[in-house]
C-alpha positions in Angstrom: -35.1 -3.8 -4.0 -31.3 -3.6 -4.4 -29.6 -0.3 -3.9 -28.1 1.3 -7.0 -24.3 1.8 -7.3 -24.8 5.4 -8.5 -26.1 8.1 -6.1 -25.6 11.2 -8.3 -24.5 13.1 -5.2 -21.0 13.5 -6.7 -22.1 14.8 -10.0 -20.9 18.4 -9.1 -17.4 17.3 -8.1 -17.9 16.8 -4.3 -18.0 13.7 -2.2 -19.0 12.9 1.4 -16.7 12.0 4.2 -17.6 9.7 7.0 -19.5 12.1 9.3 -21.3 13.8 6.5 -19.0 16.7 5.5 -18.8 17.2 1.8 -15.5 18.2 0.2 -14.1 18.6 -3.3 -13.1 15.4 -5.0 -9.7 17.0 -5.4 -9.3 17.5 -1.7 -6.0 16.1 -0.3 -8.0 13.8 2.0 -9.7 12.2 -1.0 -6.3 12.0 -2.8 -4.8 10.2 0.2 -7.6 7.6 0.6 -8.0 7.2 -3.2 -4.3 6.4 -3.5 -4.7 3.8 -0.7 -7.6 2.3 -2.7 -5.3 2.3 -5.8 -2.7 0.5 -3.8 -5.2 -2.0 -2.5 -6.2 -2.8 -6.1 -2.6 -3.3 -7.1 -2.1 -5.6 -4.2 -5.1 -7.6 -5.5 -3.3 -7.9 -8.8 -0.1 -9.0 -7.1 -2.1 -11.6 -5.1 -3.7 -12.9 -8.2 -0.5 -13.5 -10.1 2.0 -14.8 -7.6 2.2 -18.5 -6.8 3.5 -18.4 -3.2 0.4 -19.4 -1.2 1.4 -18.0 2.2 2.1 -14.7 0.6 -1.3 -14.7 -1.1 -2.9 -15.1 2.3 -0.6 -12.4 3.8 -1.6 -10.0 1.0 -5.3 -10.6 1.6 -4.8 -9.7 5.2 -2.8 -6.5 4.2 -5.7 -5.6 1.8 -8.1 -5.8 4.8 -5.8 -3.5 6.8 -5.8 -1.0 3.9 -9.6 -0.8 4.1 -9.0 0.2 7.7 -6.5 2.8 6.6 -8.9 4.1 4.0 -11.9 4.3 6.4 -9.8 6.3 8.9 -8.6 8.7 6.1 -12.2 9.1 4.9 -13.4 10.2 8.3 -14.3 13.8 9.1 -13.2 13.7 12.8 -15.3 16.7 13.8 -18.7 15.1 13.0 -18.1 11.3 12.8 -20.1 9.3 15.3 -19.1 5.9 14.0 -16.5 3.8 15.7 -14.0 2.9 13.0 -11.6 0.0 12.9 -8.1 0.8 13.9 -4.6 -0.2 13.0 -2.5 -1.6 15.8 1.2 -1.9 16.6 0.6 -5.6 15.9 -0.2 -4.9 12.2 3.2 -3.3 11.9 4.9 -6.1 13.8 3.4 -8.6 11.4 4.9 -6.8 8.4 8.3 -6.6 10.1 8.2 -10.3 11.0 7.4 -11.2 7.4 10.2 -8.9 6.1 12.6 -10.6 8.4 11.5 -14.1 7.4 11.8 -13.3 3.7 15.2 -11.6 4.3 16.6 -14.9 5.6 16.4 -16.3 2.1 17.8 -13.3 0.2 21.3 -12.1 -0.5 22.2 -8.9 1.3 21.8 -5.7 -0.7 24.9 -3.9 -1.8 23.3 -1.7 -4.5 19.9 -0.5 -5.7 17.9 -3.0 -7.7 16.5 -2.1 -11.0 12.8 -3.0 -11.0 11.7 -5.8 -13.3 12.8 -9.1 -14.5 9.4 -10.8 -14.4 5.9 -9.4 -14.6 5.1 -10.6 -11.0 8.1 -8.6 -9.7 7.2 -5.6 -11.8 3.6 -5.5 -10.4 5.1 -5.7 -6.9 7.3 -2.7 -7.6 4.4 -0.7 -9.0 2.5 -1.5 -5.8 5.5 -0.3 -3.8 5.6 3.0 -5.6 1.9 3.6 -5.2 2.4 2.8 -1.5 5.1 5.5 -1.2 2.8 8.0 -2.9 0.1 7.1 -0.5 2.5 7.7 2.4 3.6 11.1 1.0 0.0 12.2 0.6 -0.8 11.1 4.1 2.2 13.0 5.5 1.0 16.1 3.5 -2.5 15.7 4.9 -1.1 15.3 8.4 0.5 18.8 8.2 -2.9 20.4 8.9 -5.4 17.6 9.6 -5.4 14.7 12.0 -4.0 11.4 10.6 -3.4 8.6 13.0 0.4 8.2 13.2 0.1 4.4 12.8 -1.1 5.0 9.3 2.2 6.7 8.3 4.2 4.0 10.0 2.1 1.2 8.4 2.5 2.6 4.9 6.2 3.1 5.4 6.7 -0.5 6.6 4.4 -1.8 3.9 6.6 -0.2 1.2 9.6 -2.0 2.7 7.5 -5.2 2.8 6.7 -4.8 -0.9 10.3 -4.2 -1.9 11.3 -7.3 0.0 8.4 -9.3 -1.4 9.5 -8.3 -5.0 13.0 -9.8 -4.2 11.5 -12.8 -2.5 9.3 -13.5 -5.6 12.3 -13.1 -7.8 14.2 -15.6 -5.7 11.4 -18.2 -6.0 11.2 -17.6 -9.8 15.0 -17.8 -10.2 15.1 -14.3 -11.6 18.5 -12.7 -11.6 18.4 -9.2 -10.0 19.9 -6.3 -12.0 21.9 -4.0 -9.7 22.3 -0.4 -10.3 25.5 1.5 -9.7 26.8 4.9 -10.8 29.0 3.3 -13.5 26.2 1.3 -15.2 24.1 -1.8 -14.5 25.3 -5.3 -13.9 23.6 -8.7 -13.4 23.8 -10.2 -10.0 23.9 -13.9 -10.0 
């Protein structure tokens, strides 16, 4: 017999962490890994709409890594007996190499870029913003609970990756970037 998707254990506003501890669904640990899950869903959307095959594969790998991030954030360190997958320095290096590769095709930035110009670019910017929120929530959680430092580094680098990816997608779609400056906006191109 197949297991049911609903357990009814959260009907009173609590959820279980890996290790068995129950906490409020509004607990900052739940906010942190819930936001990572939201980010992962947006990356699925970005992967579904873009047409650059090597970036689709890269995003799939990043989504896998975000499941690792989420499982580490969902762990109650005091009682957990499971061995969880870990991020490694290599995961961050892969993001940096991809950023550097994409940057070789992009014009140097001189101003902020106004998000938008094409729906694929906009989805990427939304993912970037959700990534930054996840990072902030993890930093907040780290102030009084253990968060592996590589998680903060990974989310920080991932937001840089997503910004660069948005520009890279725009380049491949021949979308003109709109620069922001204090005196108004102007088209670059």
